[in-house]
C-alpha positions as CSV (number, residue, x, y, z in Angstrom):
1,M,179.6,25.6,-147.8
2,T,182.7,26.1,-145.7
3,P,183.3,26.3,-142.0
4,K,185.4,29.3,-140.9
5,Q,186.7,30.2,-137.5
6,I,186.0,33.6,-136.1
7,G,187.6,34.1,-132.7
8,Q,186.9,30.9,-130.7
9,E,183.8,29.9,-132.6
10,W,183.0,28.3,-136.0
11,F,180.5,29.4,-138.5
12,V,179.2,28.0,-141.8
13,F,179.4,30.2,-144.9
14,R,178.4,29.9,-148.5
15,R,180.4,32.5,-150.4
16,W,179.9,35.6,-148.3
17,E,176.7,34.6,-146.6
18,Q,176.6,33.1,-143.1
19,L,174.3,30.1,-142.9
20,A,174.8,28.8,-139.4
21,G,176.7,29.1,-136.2
22,P,178.3,29.6,-133.9
23,F,179.6,26.1,-133.3
24,P,182.1,25.1,-130.6
25,S,184.3,23.2,-133.0
26,N,185.2,22.7,-136.6
27,A,183.7,19.1,-136.4
28,A,180.4,20.5,-135.2
29,A,180.3,22.9,-138.1
30,W,181.0,20.1,-140.6
31,R,178.4,17.9,-138.9
32,W,175.8,20.7,-139.6
33,I,176.9,20.8,-143.2
34,D,176.6,17.1,-143.6
35,R,173.1,17.0,-142.1
36,H,172.0,20.1,-144.1
37,E,173.2,18.3,-147.3
38,G,171.5,15.0,-146.4
39,Q,174.7,13.1,-145.7
40,P,174.3,10.0,-143.5
41,I,175.3,10.4,-139.9
42,S,177.3,7.9,-137.9
43,R,175.6,5.0,-136.2
44,S,176.5,6.2,-132.7
45,E,175.1,9.7,-133.5
46,K,171.9,8.1,-134.9
47,T,171.5,6.0,-131.7
48,A,172.1,9.0,-129.4
49,E,169.4,11.0,-131.3
50,W,167.0,8.0,-131.1
51,M,167.5,7.7,-127.3
52,F,167.0,11.5,-126.9
53,D,163.8,11.4,-128.9
54,K,162.5,8.4,-126.9
55,S,163.3,10.1,-123.6
56,A,161.7,13.3,-124.8
57,G,158.4,11.4,-125.5
58,G,158.9,11.2,-129.3
59,Q,158.5,8.2,-131.5
60,G,162.2,7.8,-132.3
61,L,163.6,7.2,-135.8
């Protein structure tokens, strides 16, 4: 999978197939790739998701 910029937006492609996007930045596209492949996320990102889940009424991670 590879992020590619088209205009001002970023998309994730595998060979010639678009998998995801648009993303506002290259970093956001890589973050999607990491999550899609099961790579660990940063502690700050995990904490932010946990807080969002709690405020949205979920059980958290």
